[in-house]
C-alpha positions as YAML, in Angstrom:
chain: A
units: angstrom
residues:
- id: 1
  name: UNK
  ca: [195.40, 34.27, 322.05]
- id: 2
  name: UNK
  ca: [191.78, 34.14, 320.65]
- id: 3
  name: UNK
  ca: [191.58, 30.72, 318.92]
- id: 4
  name: UNK
  ca: [192.61, 27.72, 320.47]
- id: 5
  name: UNK
  ca: [195.37, 26.02, 318.52]
- id: 6
  name: UNK
  ca: [193.86, 22.59, 318.35]
- id: 7
  name: UNK
  ca: [191.60, 23.00, 315.32]
- id: 8
  name: UNK
  ca: [190.63, 20.64, 312.66]
- id: 9
  name: UNK
  ca: [191.10, 22.05, 309.20]
- id: 10
  name: UNK
  ca: [188.60, 21.71, 306.44]
- id: 11
  name: UNK
  ca: [188.88, 23.61, 303.26]
- id: 12
  name: UNK
  ca: [185.58, 22.82, 301.40]
- id: 13
  name: UNK
  ca: [182.54, 25.10, 301.64]
- id: 14
  name: UNK
  ca: [180.53, 22.75, 303.51]
- id: 15
  name: UNK
  ca: [181.70, 22.00, 306.99]
- id: 16
  name: UNK
  ca: [180.99, 18.80, 308.61]
- id: 17
  name: UNK
  ca: [179.45, 18.49, 312.24]
- id: 18
  name: UNK
  ca: [180.51, 19.14, 314.74]
- id: 19
  name: UNK
  ca: [181.68, 22.52, 313.43]
- id: 20
  name: UNK
  ca: [185.30, 22.74, 314.15]
- id: 21
  name: UNK
  ca: [186.74, 24.09, 310.96]
- id: 22
  name: UNK
  ca: [188.77, 27.23, 310.81]
- id: 23
  name: UNK
  ca: [191.89, 28.36, 309.00]
- id: 24
  name: UNK
  ca: [193.47, 31.66, 309.85]
- id: 25
  name: UNK
  ca: [194.76, 34.04, 307.08]
- id: 26
  name: UNK
  ca: [197.18, 36.84, 307.89]
- id: 27
  name: UNK
  ca: [196.34, 39.82, 305.93]
- id: 28
  name: UNK
  ca: [198.90, 42.31, 304.73]
- id: 29
  name: UNK
  ca: [198.51, 45.79, 306.17]
- id: 30
  name: UNK
  ca: [196.78, 48.12, 303.58]
- id: 31
  name: UNK
  ca: [198.10, 51.52, 302.65]
- id: 32
  name: UNK
  ca: [197.26, 53.89, 305.56]
- id: 33
  name: UNK
  ca: [194.66, 56.45, 305.01]
- id: 34
  name: UNK
  ca: [194.49, 59.82, 306.85]
- id: 35
  name: UNK
  ca: [192.83, 59.79, 310.39]
- id: 36
  name: UNK
  ca: [192.01, 56.35, 311.47]
- id: 37
  name: UNK
  ca: [191.02, 53.00, 309.94]
- id: 38
  name: UNK
  ca: [189.96, 49.35, 310.67]
- id: 39
  name: UNK
  ca: [192.50, 46.73, 309.63]
- id: 40
  name: UNK
  ca: [191.74, 42.95, 309.32]
- id: 41
  name: UNK
  ca: [194.71, 41.14, 310.87]
- id: 42
  name: UNK
  ca: [193.08, 37.46, 310.77]
- id: 43
  name: UNK
  ca: [190.08, 35.75, 309.19]
- id: 44
  name: UNK
  ca: [188.25, 32.57, 308.75]
- id: 45
  name: UNK
  ca: [188.82, 30.66, 305.57]
- id: 46
  name: UNK
  ca: [185.47, 29.00, 305.91]
- id: 47
  name: UNK
  ca: [182.19, 29.83, 307.62]
- id: 48
  name: UNK
  ca: [181.59, 29.21, 311.30]
- id: 49
  name: UNK
  ca: [177.83, 28.90, 311.28]
- id: 50
  name: UNK
  ca: [176.00, 27.32, 308.46]
- id: 51
  name: UNK
  ca: [172.81, 25.47, 307.65]
- id: 52
  name: UNK
  ca: [174.69, 22.22, 308.36]
- id: 53
  name: UNK
  ca: [175.64, 23.26, 311.93]
- id: 54
  name: UNK
  ca: [174.02, 21.34, 314.83]
- id: 55
  name: UNK
  ca: [170.92, 23.21, 315.72]
- id: 56
  name: UNK
  ca: [170.28, 24.57, 312.22]
- id: 57
  name: UNK
  ca: [168.02, 21.71, 311.11]
- id: 58
  name: UNK
  ca: [165.04, 22.99, 309.21]
- id: 59
  name: UNK
  ca: [166.68, 26.29, 308.23]
- id: 60
  name: UNK
  ca: [166.47, 26.25, 304.45]
- id: 61
  name: UNK
  ca: [168.26, 29.47, 303.52]
- id: 62
  name: UNK
  ca: [170.46, 30.09, 306.30]
- id: 63
  name: UNK
  ca: [171.23, 33.35, 308.40]
- id: 64
  name: UNK
  ca: [171.29, 36.99, 307.66]
- id: 65
  name: UNK
  ca: [171.93, 40.11, 309.71]
- id: 66
  name: UNK
  ca: [171.46, 40.65, 313.54]
- id: 67
  name: UNK
  ca: [174.00, 41.43, 316.23]
- id: 68
  name: UNK
  ca: [176.57, 39.49, 318.17]
- id: 69
  name: UNK
  ca: [177.55, 40.62, 321.91]
- id: 70
  name: UNK
  ca: [179.83, 39.38, 324.32]
- id: 71
  name: UNK
  ca: [178.29, 38.99, 327.93]
- id: 72
  name: UNK
  ca: [180.40, 37.68, 330.77]
- id: 73
  name: UNK
  ca: [182.78, 35.75, 328.43]
- id: 74
  name: UNK
  ca: [179.83, 34.31, 326.44]
- id: 75
  name: UNK
  ca: [179.13, 35.28, 322.85]
- id: 76
  name: UNK
  ca: [175.44, 35.90, 322.14]
- id: 77
  name: UNK
  ca: [174.18, 35.89, 318.40]
- id: 78
  name: UNK
  ca: [170.71, 37.27, 317.55]
- id: 79
  name: UNK
  ca: [170.00, 36.74, 314.04]
- id: 80
  name: UNK
  ca: [167.34, 36.28, 311.21]
- id: 81
  name: UNK
  ca: [166.86, 32.63, 310.10]
- id: 82
  name: UNK
  ca: [165.49, 32.21, 306.48]
- id: 83
  name: UNK
  ca: [163.81, 29.09, 307.37]
- id: 84
  name: UNK
  ca: [161.53, 28.41, 304.34]
- id: 85
  name: UNK
  ca: [159.49, 29.67, 301.41]
- id: 86
  name: UNK
  ca: [158.78, 32.34, 300.28]
- id: 87
  name: UNK
  ca: [162.62, 33.19, 300.49]
- id: 88
  name: UNK
  ca: [163.09, 36.14, 302.57]
- id: 89
  name: UNK
  ca: [159.53, 36.00, 304.05]
- id: 90
  name: UNK
  ca: [159.21, 32.84, 306.14]
- id: 91
  name: UNK
  ca: [161.44, 33.77, 308.84]
- id: 92
  name: UNK
  ca: [162.57, 33.09, 312.45]
- id: 93
  name: UNK
  ca: [164.47, 35.43, 314.83]
- id: 94
  name: UNK
  ca: [166.83, 33.14, 316.91]
- id: 95
  name: UNK
  ca: [169.29, 33.42, 319.91]
- id: 96
  name: UNK
  ca: [172.57, 31.33, 319.72]
- id: 97
  name: UNK
  ca: [175.43, 31.32, 322.13]
- id: 98
  name: UNK
  ca: [179.15, 30.30, 322.05]
- id: 99
  name: UNK
  ca: [181.99, 30.04, 324.47]
- id: 100
  name: UNK
  ca: [184.63, 30.41, 321.99]
- id: 101
  name: UNK
  ca: [183.30, 32.11, 318.73]
- id: 102
  name: UNK
  ca: [183.66, 28.81, 316.83]
- id: 103
  name: UNK
  ca: [181.05, 26.35, 318.43]
- id: 104
  name: UNK
  ca: [177.59, 27.52, 318.54]
- id: 105
  name: UNK
  ca: [174.39, 26.33, 320.38]
- id: 106
  name: UNK
  ca: [170.98, 27.32, 319.48]
- id: 107
  name: UNK
  ca: [169.03, 28.42, 322.56]
- id: 108
  name: UNK
  ca: [165.61, 29.15, 320.98]
- id: 109
  name: UNK
  ca: [163.13, 31.00, 318.70]
- id: 110
  name: UNK
  ca: [162.39, 34.67, 319.79]
- id: 111
  name: UNK
  ca: [159.61, 35.03, 317.07]
- id: 112
  name: UNK
  ca: [158.53, 33.53, 313.90]
- id: 113
  name: UNK
  ca: [156.87, 35.25, 310.91]
- id: 114
  name: UNK
  ca: [153.52, 34.31, 309.37]
- id: 115
  name: UNK
  ca: [155.11, 33.87, 305.99]
- id: 116
  name: UNK
  ca: [152.04, 35.48, 304.30]
- id: 117
  name: UNK
  ca: [152.55, 36.41, 300.77]
- id: 118
  name: UNK
  ca: [149.41, 38.42, 300.05]
- id: 119
  name: UNK
  ca: [150.58, 41.82, 301.24]
- id: 120
  name: UNK
  ca: [148.05, 41.93, 303.95]
- id: 121
  name: UNK
  ca: [149.93, 40.89, 307.02]
- id: 122
  name: UNK
  ca: [152.13, 43.49, 308.66]
- id: 123
  name: UNK
  ca: [154.28, 40.77, 310.27]
- id: 124
  name: UNK
  ca: [154.65, 38.56, 307.28]
- id: 125
  name: UNK
  ca: [158.37, 38.72, 307.39]
- id: 126
  name: UNK
  ca: [160.61, 39.41, 310.53]
- id: 127
  name: UNK
  ca: [164.25, 40.71, 310.24]
- id: 128
  name: UNK
  ca: [167.30, 42.08, 312.05]
- id: 129
  name: UNK
  ca: [166.86, 41.18, 315.77]
- id: 130
  name: UNK
  ca: [168.97, 43.89, 317.65]
- id: 131
  name: UNK
  ca: [169.47, 43.71, 321.41]
- id: 132
  name: UNK
  ca: [170.15, 46.97, 323.25]
- id: 133
  name: UNK
  ca: [170.61, 47.34, 326.95]
- id: 134
  name: UNK
  ca: [168.75, 50.15, 328.75]
- id: 135
  name: UNK
  ca: [170.57, 51.08, 331.96]
- id: 136
  name: UNK
  ca: [167.82, 53.41, 333.09]
- id: 137
  name: UNK
  ca: [165.31, 50.39, 333.22]
- id: 138
  name: UNK
  ca: [168.20, 47.89, 333.73]
- id: 139
  name: UNK
  ca: [166.41, 45.78, 330.99]
- id: 140
  name: UNK
  ca: [167.15, 44.45, 327.47]
- id: 141
  name: UNK
  ca: [165.38, 45.95, 324.62]
- id: 142
  name: UNK
  ca: [165.05, 44.01, 321.38]
- id: 143
  name: UNK
  ca: [164.34, 45.94, 318.12]
- id: 144
  name: UNK
  ca: [163.39, 44.19, 314.95]
- id: 145
  name: UNK
  ca: [161.79, 44.83, 311.52]
- id: 146
  name: UNK
  ca: [158.46, 43.48, 310.46]
- id: 147
  name: UNK
  ca: [157.37, 43.65, 306.72]
- id: 148
  name: UNK
  ca: [154.37, 43.04, 304.63]
- id: 149
  name: UNK
  ca: [155.26, 40.72, 301.69]
- id: 150
  name: UNK
  ca: [153.92, 40.10, 298.19]
- id: 151
  name: UNK
  ca: [155.28, 38.89, 294.97]
- id: 152
  name: UNK
  ca: [157.37, 41.41, 293.15]
- id: 153
  name: UNK
  ca: [156.39, 43.17, 289.95]
- id: 154
  name: UNK
  ca: [158.31, 44.54, 287.14]
- id: 155
  name: UNK
  ca: [158.19, 48.04, 288.68]
- id: 156
  name: UNK
  ca: [158.14, 47.33, 292.44]
- id: 157
  name: UNK
  ca: [160.08, 45.22, 294.91]
- id: 158
  name: UNK
  ca: [157.49, 43.98, 297.32]
- id: 159
  name: UNK
  ca: [158.92, 40.91, 298.97]
- id: 160
  name: UNK
  ca: [159.75, 42.94, 302.00]
- id: 161
  name: UNK
  ca: [157.90, 46.26, 301.97]
- id: 162
  name: UNK
  ca: [156.43, 48.92, 304.59]
- id: 163
  name: UNK
  ca: [158.98, 47.82, 307.24]
- id: 164
  name: UNK
  ca: [158.05, 48.81, 310.87]
- id: 165
  name: UNK
  ca: [160.42, 48.68, 313.82]
- id: 166
  name: UNK
  ca: [159.02, 46.77, 316.73]
- id: 167
  name: UNK
  ca: [160.37, 47.06, 320.35]
- id: 168
  name: UNK
  ca: [160.26, 44.19, 322.75]
- id: 169
  name: UNK
  ca: [161.56, 44.00, 326.35]
- id: 170
  name: UNK
  ca: [163.06, 41.12, 328.28]
- id: 171
  name: UNK
  ca: [160.66, 40.03, 330.91]
- id: 172
  name: UNK
  ca: [163.75, 39.05, 332.99]
- id: 173
  name: UNK
  ca: [165.52, 42.34, 334.24]
- id: 174
  name: UNK
  ca: [169.31, 42.90, 334.50]
- id: 175
  name: UNK
  ca: [172.07, 42.00, 332.02]
- id: 176
  name: UNK
  ca: [171.51, 38.25, 332.70]
- id: 177
  name: UNK
  ca: [167.93, 38.86, 330.95]
- id: 178
  name: UNK
  ca: [169.51, 38.87, 327.50]
- id: 179
  name: UNK
  ca: [167.90, 35.51, 326.76]
- id: 180
  name: UNK
  ca: [164.40, 36.72, 327.24]
- id: 181
  name: UNK
  ca: [161.67, 35.92, 326.98]
- id: 182
  name: UNK
  ca: [160.74, 38.99, 325.36]
- id: 183
  name: UNK
  ca: [157.43, 40.74, 325.24]
- id: 184
  name: UNK
  ca: [156.31, 42.94, 322.32]
- id: 185
  name: UNK
  ca: [155.43, 46.64, 323.27]
- id: 186
  name: UNK
  ca: [154.62, 47.85, 319.79]
- id: 187
  name: UNK
  ca: [155.86, 49.83, 316.82]
- id: 188
  name: UNK
  ca: [158.47, 52.65, 317.47]
- id: 189
  name: UNK
  ca: [159.24, 53.78, 313.80]
- id: 190
  name: UNK
  ca: [157.32, 53.47, 310.57]
- id: 191
  name: UNK
  ca: [156.79, 55.17, 307.23]
- id: 192
  name: UNK
  ca: [153.99, 57.97, 307.65]
- id: 193
  name: UNK
  ca: [153.45, 61.77, 307.70]
- id: 194
  name: UNK
  ca: [156.65, 62.45, 309.53]
- id: 195
  name: UNK
  ca: [158.69, 60.53, 307.12]
- id: 196
  name: UNK
  ca: [161.50, 62.27, 305.05]
- id: 197
  name: UNK
  ca: [161.31, 62.47, 301.24]
- id: 198
  name: UNK
  ca: [164.12, 59.79, 300.94]
- id: 199
  name: UNK
  ca: [162.06, 57.18, 302.57]
- id: 200
  name: UNK
  ca: [160.05, 55.01, 300.30]
- id: 201
  name: UNK
  ca: [157.82, 51.95, 299.99]
- id: 202
  name: UNK
  ca: [160.63, 49.85, 301.83]
- id: 203
  name: UNK
  ca: [159.40, 51.42, 304.86]
- id: 204
  name: UNK
  ca: [162.05, 51.40, 307.89]
- id: 205
  name: UNK
  ca: [164.34, 48.69, 307.02]
- id: 206
  name: UNK
  ca: [166.78, 48.91, 309.93]
- id: 207
  name: UNK
  ca: [166.99, 50.44, 313.48]
- id: 208
  name: UNK
  ca: [170.03, 50.62, 315.84]
- id: 209
  name: UNK
  ca: [169.94, 52.80, 318.82]
- id: 210
  name: UNK
  ca: [172.96, 54.06, 320.77]
- id: 211
  name: UNK
  ca: [173.68, 56.61, 323.62]
- id: 212
  name: UNK
  ca: [175.28, 60.00, 323.01]
- id: 213
  name: UNK
  ca: [175.37, 61.81, 326.35]
- id: 214
  name: UNK
  ca: [172.09, 61.93, 327.98]
- id: 215
  name: UNK
  ca: [170.05, 60.98, 324.94]
- id: 216
  name: UNK
  ca: [169.65, 58.15, 322.45]
- id: 217
  name: UNK
  ca: [170.26, 58.33, 318.71]
- id: 218
  name: UNK
  ca: [169.46, 55.63, 316.20]
- id: 219
  name: UNK
  ca: [170.43, 54.83, 312.62]
- id: 220
  name: UNK
  ca: [167.43, 53.90, 310.49]
- id: 221
  name: UNK
  ca: [167.17, 53.09, 306.70]
- id: 222
  name: UNK
  ca: [164.83, 53.13, 303.78]
- id: 223
  name: UNK
  ca: [164.53, 52.90, 300.16]
- id: 224
  name: UNK
  ca: [162.26, 53.86, 297.23]
- id: 225
  name: UNK
  ca: [161.38, 50.31, 296.34]
- id: 226
  name: UNK
  ca: [158.23, 51.37, 294.55]
- id: 227
  name: UNK
  ca: [160.27, 52.09, 291.53]
- id: 228
  name: UNK
  ca: [162.80, 49.78, 290.05]
- id: 229
  name: UNK
  ca: [165.72, 49.75, 289.32]
- id: 230
  name: UNK
  ca: [166.68, 51.23, 292.61]
- id: 231
  name: UNK
  ca: [168.70, 54.52, 292.57]
- id: 232
  name: UNK
  ca: [169.79, 54.28, 296.17]
- id: 233
  name: UNK
  ca: [169.31, 52.79, 299.66]
- id: 234
  name: UNK
  ca: [170.14, 55.17, 302.57]
- id: 235
  name: UNK
  ca: [170.22, 55.76, 306.27]
- id: 236
  name: UNK
  ca: [169.35, 58.58, 308.47]
- id: 237
  name: UNK
  ca: [169.32, 59.44, 312.19]
- id: 238
  name: UNK
  ca: [166.54, 59.57, 314.62]
- id: 239
  name: UNK
  ca: [166.66, 60.75, 318.35]
- id: 240
  name: UNK
  ca: [164.91, 60.26, 321.56]
- id: 241
  name: UNK
  ca: [165.33, 61.02, 325.27]
- id: 242
  name: UNK
  ca: [164.43, 57.48, 326.19]
- id: 243
  name: UNK
  ca: [165.03, 54.15, 324.43]
- id: 244
  name: UNK
  ca: [161.26, 53.49, 324.42]
- id: 245
  name: UNK
  ca: [160.68, 56.75, 322.41]
- id: 246
  name: UNK
  ca: [158.88, 58.71, 320.87]
- id: 247
  name: UNK
  ca: [161.66, 58.84, 318.27]
- id: 248
  name: UNK
  ca: [161.97, 62.12, 315.98]
- id: 249
  name: UNK
  ca: [163.93, 62.06, 312.67]
- id: 250
  name: UNK
  ca: [166.85, 64.34, 312.26]
- id: 251
  name: UNK
  ca: [165.53, 65.63, 309.10]
- id: 252
  name: UNK
  ca: [168.13, 68.35, 308.85]
- id: 253
  name: UNK
  ca: [170.81, 65.62, 308.73]
- id: 254
  name: UNK
  ca: [169.16, 63.14, 306.69]
- id: 255
  name: UNK
  ca: [169.91, 61.09, 304.60]
- id: 256
  name: UNK
  ca: [173.65, 60.85, 305.79]
- id: 257
  name: UNK
  ca: [176.39, 61.33, 303.37]
- id: 258
  name: UNK
  ca: [178.18, 58.07, 304.24]
- id: 259
  name: UNK
  ca: [177.82, 56.17, 300.91]
- id: 260
  name: UNK
  ca: [176.53, 57.42, 297.57]
- id: 261
  name: UNK
  ca: [174.39, 54.51, 296.74]
- id: 262
  name: UNK
  ca: [173.98, 51.67, 299.22]
- id: 263
  name: UNK
  ca: [174.38, 51.32, 302.95]
- id: 264
  name: UNK
  ca: [172.24, 49.23, 305.33]
- id: 265
  name: UNK
  ca: [172.06, 47.94, 308.75]
- id: 266
  name: UNK
  ca: [174.73, 50.14, 310.74]
- id: 267
  name: UNK
  ca: [175.64, 49.07, 314.30]
- id: 268
  name: UNK
  ca: [177.62, 51.35, 316.50]
- id: 269
  name: UNK
  ca: [180.53, 50.87, 318.78]
- id: 270
  name: UNK
  ca: [182.35, 53.45, 321.11]
- id: 271
  name: UNK
  ca: [185.93, 53.00, 320.97]
- id: 272
  name: UNK
  ca: [188.39, 53.68, 323.87]
- id: 273
  name: UNK
  ca: [188.84, 57.41, 323.33]
- id: 274
  name: UNK
  ca: [185.24, 58.25, 322.96]
- id: 275
  name: UNK
  ca: [185.19, 57.92, 319.14]
- id: 276
  name: UNK
  ca: [182.00, 56.23, 317.57]
- id: 277
  name: UNK
  ca: [182.40, 53.77, 314.84]
- id: 278
  name: UNK
  ca: [179.66, 51.98, 312.86]
- id: 279
  name: UNK
  ca: [179.94, 48.98, 310.62]
- id: 280
  name: UNK
  ca: [177.47, 48.29, 307.97]
- id: 281
  name: UNK
  ca: [176.47, 46.49, 304.92]
- id: 282
  name: UNK
  ca: [177.85, 47.87, 301.65]
- id: 283
  name: UNK
  ca: [177.94, 46.90, 298.03]
- id: 284
  name: UNK
  ca: [181.66, 46.82, 297.78]
- id: 285
  name: UNK
  ca: [182.95, 43.59, 296.85]
- id: 286
  name: UNK
  ca: [184.05, 41.10, 299.64]
- id: 287
  name: UNK
  ca: [183.67, 43.86, 302.13]
- id: 288
  name: UNK
  ca: [181.76, 45.67, 304.86]
- id: 289
  name: UNK
  ca: [181.67, 49.36, 305.45]
- id: 290
  name: UNK
  ca: [182.48, 51.54, 308.41]
- id: 291
  name: UNK
  ca: [182.40, 55.10, 309.36]
- id: 292
  name: UNK
  ca: [183.65, 57.31, 312.20]
- id: 293
  name: UNK
  ca: [182.20, 60.02, 314.32]
- id: 294
  name: UNK
  ca: [183.65, 62.25, 317.05]
- id: 295
  name: UNK
  ca: [180.15, 63.22, 318.46]
- id: 296
  name: UNK
  ca: [177.92, 60.34, 317.48]
- id: 297
  name: UNK
  ca: [175.86, 62.73, 315.14]
- id: 298
  name: UNK
  ca: [178.03, 63.71, 312.37]
- id: 299
  name: UNK
  ca: [179.45, 60.92, 310.47]
- id: 300
  name: UNK
  ca: [182.53, 60.41, 308.12]
- id: 301
  name: UNK
  ca: [182.41, 59.35, 304.46]
- id: 302
  name: UNK
  ca: [182.48, 55.47, 304.58]
- id: 303
  name: UNK
  ca: [185.44, 53.18, 304.30]
- id: 304
  name: UNK
  ca: [185.63, 49.65, 303.17]
- id: 305
  name: UNK
  ca: [187.00, 46.61, 305.01]
- id: 306
  name: UNK
  ca: [187.67, 43.55, 302.97]
- id: 307
  name: UNK
  ca: [186.86, 40.75, 305.05]
- id: 308
  name: UNK
  ca: [187.46, 37.84, 302.45]
- id: 309
  name: UNK
  ca: [190.37, 37.76, 299.92]
- id: 310
  name: UNK
  ca: [192.54, 35.04, 298.26]
- id: 311
  name: UNK
  ca: [192.02, 31.63, 299.46]
- id: 312
  name: UNK
  ca: [189.70, 33.02, 302.12]
- id: 313
  name: UNK
  ca: [186.90, 33.76, 299.67]
- id: 314
  name: UNK
  ca: [184.11, 31.36, 300.54]
- id: 315
  name: UNK
  ca: [181.18, 33.67, 299.76]
- id: 316
  name: UNK
  ca: [179.46, 34.81, 296.57]
- id: 317
  name: UNK
  ca: [178.20, 37.80, 298.39]
- id: 318
  name: UNK
  ca: [179.46, 39.34, 301.61]
- id: 319
  name: UNK
  ca: [176.37, 40.90, 303.31]
- id: 320
  name: UNK
  ca: [175.87, 42.22, 306.82]
- id: 321
  name: UNK
  ca: [178.36, 42.90, 309.88]
- id: 322
  name: UNK
  ca: [176.94, 41.97, 313.12]
- id: 323
  name: UNK
  ca: [178.80, 44.54, 315.24]
- id: 324
  name: UNK
  ca: [182.49, 45.01, 316.66]
- id: 325
  name: UNK
  ca: [183.33, 43.12, 319.96]
- id: 326
  name: UNK
  ca: [186.00, 44.37, 321.93]
- id: 327
  name: UNK
  ca: [188.75, 41.69, 322.58]
- id: 328
  name: UNK
  ca: [191.62, 43.71, 324.11]
- id: 329
  name: UNK
  ca: [193.38, 46.85, 323.50]
- id: 330
  name: UNK
  ca: [192.22, 48.33, 320.01]
- id: 331
  name: UNK
  ca: [191.39, 44.75, 318.91]
- id: 332
  name: UNK
  ca: [187.89, 43.43, 318.01]
- id: 333
  name: UNK
  ca: [185.94, 40.51, 316.70]
- id: 334
  name: UNK
  ca: [183.70, 41.23, 313.65]
- id: 335
  name: UNK
  ca: [181.20, 38.67, 312.77]
- id: 336
  name: UNK
  ca: [179.26, 38.91, 309.54]
- id: 337
  name: UNK
  ca: [176.64, 37.02, 307.33]
- id: 338
  name: UNK
  ca: [177.43, 36.15, 303.74]
- id: 339
  name: UNK
  ca: [175.98, 33.98, 300.95]
- id: 340
  name: UNK
  ca: [178.23, 30.88, 300.28]
- id: 341
  name: UNK
  ca: [179.25, 29.94, 296.86]
- id: 342
  name: UNK
  ca: [177.44, 27.06, 295.39]
- id: 343
  name: UNK
  ca: [178.45, 25.84, 292.06]
- id: 344
  name: UNK
  ca: [175.93, 26.42, 289.19]
- id: 345
  name: UNK
  ca: [173.81, 28.59, 291.19]
- id: 346
  name: UNK
  ca: [172.84, 32.14, 289.69]
- id: 347
  name: UNK
  ca: [171.07, 35.17, 291.42]
- id: 348
  name: UNK
  ca: [167.33, 35.36, 290.84]
- id: 349
  name: UNK
  ca: [165.62, 37.90, 288.41]
- id: 350
  name: UNK
  ca: [166.17, 40.72, 291.00]
- id: 351
  name: UNK
  ca: [169.86, 39.91, 291.38]
- id: 352
  name: UNK
  ca: [169.18, 38.39, 294.80]
- id: 353
  name: UNK
  ca: [171.33, 35.44, 295.97]
- id: 354
  name: UNK
  ca: [169.29, 32.62, 297.38]
- id: 355
  name: UNK
  ca: [172.40, 30.40, 298.20]
- id: 356
  name: UNK
  ca: [172.69, 29.71, 302.04]
- id: 357
  name: UNK
  ca: [173.56, 32.59, 304.22]
- id: 358
  name: UNK
  ca: [176.30, 31.74, 306.73]
- id: 359
  name: UNK
  ca: [178.43, 33.49, 309.51]
- id: 360
  name: UNK
  ca: [181.99, 34.28, 309.31]
- id: 361
  name: UNK
  ca: [184.53, 36.17, 311.38]
- id: 362
  name: UNK
  ca: [187.53, 38.33, 311.23]
- id: 363
  name: UNK
  ca: [189.85, 39.78, 313.86]
- id: 364
  name: UNK
  ca: [190.09, 43.57, 313.31]
- id: 365
  name: UNK
  ca: [192.43, 46.21, 314.71]
- id: 366
  name: UNK
  ca: [191.62, 50.02, 315.22]
- id: 367
  name: UNK
  ca: [194.50, 52.06, 313.80]
- id: 368
  name: UNK
  ca: [194.88, 55.71, 314.50]
- id: 369
  name: UNK
  ca: [196.94, 58.21, 312.72]
- id: 370
  name: UNK
  ca: [200.43, 58.11, 313.97]
- id: 371
  name: UNK
  ca: [200.44, 54.80, 315.41]
- id: 372
  name: UNK
  ca: [202.73, 52.00, 314.23]
- id: 373
  name: UNK
  ca: [201.55, 48.95, 312.22]
...
């Protein structure tokens, strides 16, 4: 079993220290769709990492996005910490570990943004740290987004704009070098003369590379935030022979037809039969999105995986999945970030929720057509 049975139950949104609260809810199997699907089998009733957890002192707005990996039995969380004001601008990129998915220890800060709110600093806000191992160089690469930041206007969303994807490498080689320290090597993707027409003032807002045969592909995202309200927020593909680049946009495929309106931060996993699956942030209530691909290049229409329901709805907004972690035959752990419910708190003028971002988890099973429930 994945959870030790000796757990202390807490039903309030705020979990006392030390963090031990977890209640499991069994989900009814959904109606089967054609092909294949992901099904939630168990879920936490309350968040497992919050601003009240040990190690989170000084983190005002909590956690959002990033990636979790499991290396030699230890879970590694790389995440964006929204540590101060301005909201979504004063940020830290952090590394946490856990032996059991429930109890987490903060190992350190990977980078910290300037928090500049004049629109001048290209590293005013730092987001979405995603570690990817390069077997060719036997070294971890860390990709993350750096934004300029300025006050929003009635016509433009400027809090995070002109996103650029930075690449850093671990100074320590090998798989054990995942903790860094990391050295910045420069920008690998940004808005410019090579951009597609669907890319806008948002710049490049996400970037996740994965192997397909002997080359690399990467999901990347953007939006036309220079004109409000937004009509869509999309992703496309880029490709490269090496993880270091150069990266070329797959213009003929972009933007991908996964979601009609909103998709962000896809993270790819290769399943046992070679099928690719990507989990991503969607605007469906209490859910994350996912899409399948047989070749890693052409992706299916998105499906939605409800991760909170009934007594297990502790978030006002489910946000970003942190990737699928294999836990046995066709079974996975899915961590995700979400904004907690706080009584009396409303979104800001742009509909952005400023209640604390926390991390939850669900157990997920991969179901294929013809398999039994």
